[in-house]
KELOKE-550224 format. One line per 3 residues: their letters; for each residue x, y, z of N, C-alpha, C, O. Coordinates in steps of 0.001 Angstrom, whole numbers, plus 500000, padded with zeros to 6 digits. Atoms other than C-alpha are relative to their C-alpha. Example, Ala and Ser with C-alpha at 12.3 -4.5 7.8 and 13.67 -1.06 7.14 Angstrom:
<sites>
AS	500890:498810:500000:512300:495500:507800:500900:501200:500000:501936:501181:500665 | 499180:498810:499940:513670:498940:507140:499230:501090:500730:499739:502198:500899 .
</sites>
This chain:
<sites>
XXX	500852:498828:500000:500000:500000:500000:500898:501235:500000:501942:501259:500652 | 499203:498775:500020:501268:503490:499233:499816:500765:501318:498884:500480:502071 | 500066:499295:498709:501906:505936:502125:498673:500714:500271:498270:500852:501426 .
XXX	501279:499309:499815:498617:507796:501521:498825:499046:500162:497723:499474:500507 | 501069:500980:499891:496594:504577:501549:499013:500046:498859:497897:499542:498991 | 500905:499887:501136:495088:505337:498132:500239:498944:498938:499369:498704:498101 .
XXX	499655:501026:500984:496848:502612:496105:500485:498744:500707:501057:498810:501795 | 499471:501271:499505:497628:498948:496679:500563:499250:498802:500004:499316:497707 | 499372:500771:501068:499923:496716:494616:499923:498517:500328:500082:498114:501480 .
XXX	500058:501454:499845:499542:492974:494074:500868:499356:498919:501193:499973:497904 | 499221:500761:500964:501547:490328:492274:499180:498806:499532:498379:498259:500290 | 500651:501208:500491:500281:487523:490063:500645:498780:500661:501754:498874:501187 .
XXX	499485:501230:499408:500768:483958:491291:501330:499613:499351:502242:499143:500030 | 498767:500355:500706:503436:483413:488627:501104:501036:500207:502260:500787:499865 | 499011:498964:499734:505180:486639:489654:500429:500789:498782:501410:501530:498846 .
XXX	499607:499284:501214:505297:488005:486119:499335:501368:499863:499774:502191:499060 | 500720:498724:500106:502870:490895:486645:499767:500609:501384:499492:499913:502361 | 500322:499216:498813:502435:493606:489256:498812:500880:499608:498845:501544:498572 .
XXX	501170:499168:500293:499041:495323:489388:499852:501059:501082:500041:500790:502269 | 500238:498887:499085:498310:498715:490946:498510:500322:499956:497940:500555:498890 | 501450:499828:499859:494755:499217:492223:499686:501263:500787:500460:501672:501653 .
XXX	500537:498910:499198:492777:502180:493512:499298:499384:501201:498441:498516:501036 | 500651:500508:498793:491769:501486:497111:498550:500471:500047:497655:499708:500413 | 501341:499417:499912:488750:503793:496877:499008:499323:499056:497903:498972:499471 .
XXX	500950:500530:500979:487189:502398:493690:500183:498513:499714:499283:497875:499167 | 499711:501392:500331:488820:498956:493438:500390:499810:498552:500535:498677:498093 | 499676:500045:501423:489708:499816:489835:501482:499691:499786:502347:500212:500491 .
XXX	498626:500265:500413:492839:498383:488220:500500:501231:499261:499922:501622:498246 | 499473:498788:500605:494938:501444:487374:501140:499731:499036:501269:500411:498018 | 498868:500284:500869:498034:499905:485852:500519:498593:500252:500493:498098:501379 .
XXX	499382:501312:499911:499637:496554:485134:501431:500107:499497:501680:500644:498417 | 498583:499927:500325:503415:496224:485087:500533:498598:499754:500097:497650:500408 | 499410:501307:500309:505457:493371:483617:501318:499866:500750:502259:500615:500486 .
XXX	498781:500216:499223:508073:492066:486085:501009:499162:499233:502213:499380:499361 | 499131:500886:500761:509491:489407:483780:499156:498947:499318:497928:498970:499409 | 500753:501022:500718:508553:486402:481692:500131:498615:500635:499415:497691:500249 .
XXX	499845:501291:499334:509736:483573:483953:499362:500029:501381:499272:501081:502014 | 500640:500125:498694:508019:482318:487095:500947:500467:501111:502131:500130:501108 | 499213:499540:498851:509231:484011:490288:499060:500232:501170:497888:500558:500985 .
XXX	500748:499693:498792:508060:484381:493854:500334:501441:500387:501450:501737:500814 | 499791:498603:499615:507623:488107:494470:499971:500063:501520:498963:499732:502145 | 499861:500011:498547:508841:488583:498030:499737:501362:500633:499576:501462:501849 .
XXX	500275:498678:499447:508259:492314:498397:499622:500993:498920:500165:500976:497815 | 500389:498884:500862:506547:495290:496799:499938:501222:500897:499312:501185:501956 | 499977:498796:499174:507152:498802:498106:499832:501242:499120:500390:501336:498027 .
XXX	500174:498701:500651:506021:502292:497092:501030:500962:500573:501302:500933:501773 | 499130:498940:499514:508497:505166:497309:499132:500974:500809:497993:501237:500422 | 500846:499152:499149:507295:507526:500080:499576:501332:499374:498557:501891:499779 .
XXX	500387:498700:500550:507239:510686:497921:499981:500039:498475:499358:500934:497902 | 500014:500040:501463:507858:509757:494266:499030:498928:499532:498678:498027:500294 | 500935:500972:500552:505523:507807:492003:500771:498826:499402:500754:498586:498195 .
XXX	499145:501114:500387:507823:504801:491913:499649:498805:500882:499343:498952:502065 | 500238:501240:499279:507287:501183:492911:501169:499057:499723:501702:499033:498613 | 498933:500993:500162:509916:498476:493472:499471:498641:500413:498707:498525:501371 .
XXX	500391:501371:499681:509407:494716:493473:501248:499125:499994:502076:499213:499087 | 498873:500940:499951:511909:492065:494529:499444:498579:500003:498300:498337:500387 | 500455:501377:500132:511750:488325:493955:501089:499022:500417:502215:499401:500737 .
XXX	499037:501047:499666:513424:485034:494691:501036:499789:498896:501909:498933:499037 | 499020:500059:501080:515364:485514:491426:501181:500932:500262:502033:501122:499395 | 498939:499048:499622:517651:487983:493279:499999:501228:499100:501056:501743:498735 .
XXX	500130:498809:500833:516326:490866:491191:499113:501023:500701:498285:500682:501547 | 500866:498910:499570:514766:494227:491953:499559:500725:498741:500390:501122:497924 | 500555:499299:501153:512477:495824:489385:499387:501301:500503:498612:501303:501459 .
XXX	500499:498682:499607:511715:499546:489632:499203:500573:498840:499661:500592:497698 | 500900:499459:501011:508803:501130:487781:499482:501366:500440:499276:501609:501629 | 500722:498757:499756:507355:504626:487496:498551:499722:499624:498288:499105:498592 .
XXX	501406:500285:500302:503557:504511:487642:499232:501261:499689:498183:501515:500282 | 500601:498740:500409:502702:507835:485989:498563:499849:499499:497709:500665:499848 | 501334:500159:500570:499644:506509:484113:498940:499854:501080:497852:500416:500951 .
XXX	500999:500194:498953:497877:505434:487293:499763:501276:500789:498648:501514:501252 | 500162:498734:499293:498508:508801:488949:499101:500918:499201:498225:501574:499765 | 500859:499156:500838:496956:510621:485991:498536:499559:500094:497643:500402:500177 .
XXX	501369:500499:499887:493871:508373:486185:499402:500366:501356:498231:500736:501436 | 500494:499644:498669:493570:508995:489935:499658:501481:500069:498651:501862:500666 | 500267:498565:500008:493804:512753:489383:498732:500309:499205:497910:501120:499631 .
XXX	501192:499784:500823:491188:512630:486613:498730:499611:500753:497698:500269:500621 | 501162:500478:499268:488836:510701:488882:499855:500698:501347:498966:500369:502132 | 500015:499208:498773:489555:513156:491719:500180:499144:501254:499598:499434:502299 .
XXX	499635:500778:498820:490911:510465:494041:501050:500785:500751:501941:501371:500137 | 499084:499212:499204:492790:512061:496881:501303:499249:500248:501363:498025:500132 | 498708:500595:499696:496433:511475:497778:501095:500436:499050:502269:500193:499329 .
XXX	499004:499536:500954:498180:513019:494746:499712:501446:499626:498554:501861:499573 | 500170:498619:500422:498759:516597:493696:500493:500161:498573:501199:499291:498062 | 499504:499693:501346:499388:518162:490271:501523:500070:500019:502178:499643:499069 .
XXX	498547:499898:499862:502930:518873:491511:500649:498617:499962:501686:498446:499321 | 499470:501365:500015:503516:515134:492136:499978:499422:498593:500941:498782:498172 | 500110:500532:501360:502307:514240:488645:501021:500656:499085:501649:499972:498277 .
XXX	499029:499286:500830:504479:516932:487010:501423:499556:500296:502248:499477:499385 | 498652:500390:499591:507545:515810:488957:500394:498650:499406:501580:498372:499229 | 499720:501356:500471:507252:512282:487591:499660:499788:498530:499256:498692:498140 .
XXX	500301:500167:501417:506770:512941:483886:501102:499213:499315:502268:499258:499708 | 499095:500849:500778:508378:510593:481404:499765:500367:498543:498620:500369:498092 | 500179:499520:501362:509028:511753:477831:499283:498992:499113:498546:499396:498214 .
XXX	500699:501010:500782:507799:508447:476382:498583:499764:500504:497732:499300:499745 | 501321:500189:499441:504793:508329:478699:499695:498562:500396:498558:498258:500756 | 500224:501409:499667:505241:504597:479371:501069:499531:500977:502124:500152:501108 .
XXX	498976:500643:499183:507053:502396:481840:500921:499237:499070:500478:498620:498101 | 499047:500799:500756:510207:500885:480457:500062:498611:500617:499881:498453:501824 | 499803:501356:499469:510716:497154:480792:501322:499969:500729:502281:500611:500301 .
XX	498738:500114:499302:513366:496286:483296:500860:498973:499286:500354:498078:498609 | 499103:500954:500657:516402:494443:482083:500830:499269:501024:501648:498422:500666 .
</sites>
């Protein structure tokens, strides 16, 4: 769960996908690809002030993602916990999350 309690992240059973959900509406906001091989995701953590999430697994890897798209959707739906300043601070020129390598 993020520090504001507005988002929660879950992992698929196979550990290949991380999903970010709105706590208020239960809506899936964004799906992230952790990898293509089965892994046990052992931890998911939100950065306390940036729109970044990290996931670690039993594969001895850490995957870091920016979740800009979900923040924009939360702002559009007037969900509380994010400001325009937070969204502007985390802009990405491509507008998408990059796959981790």
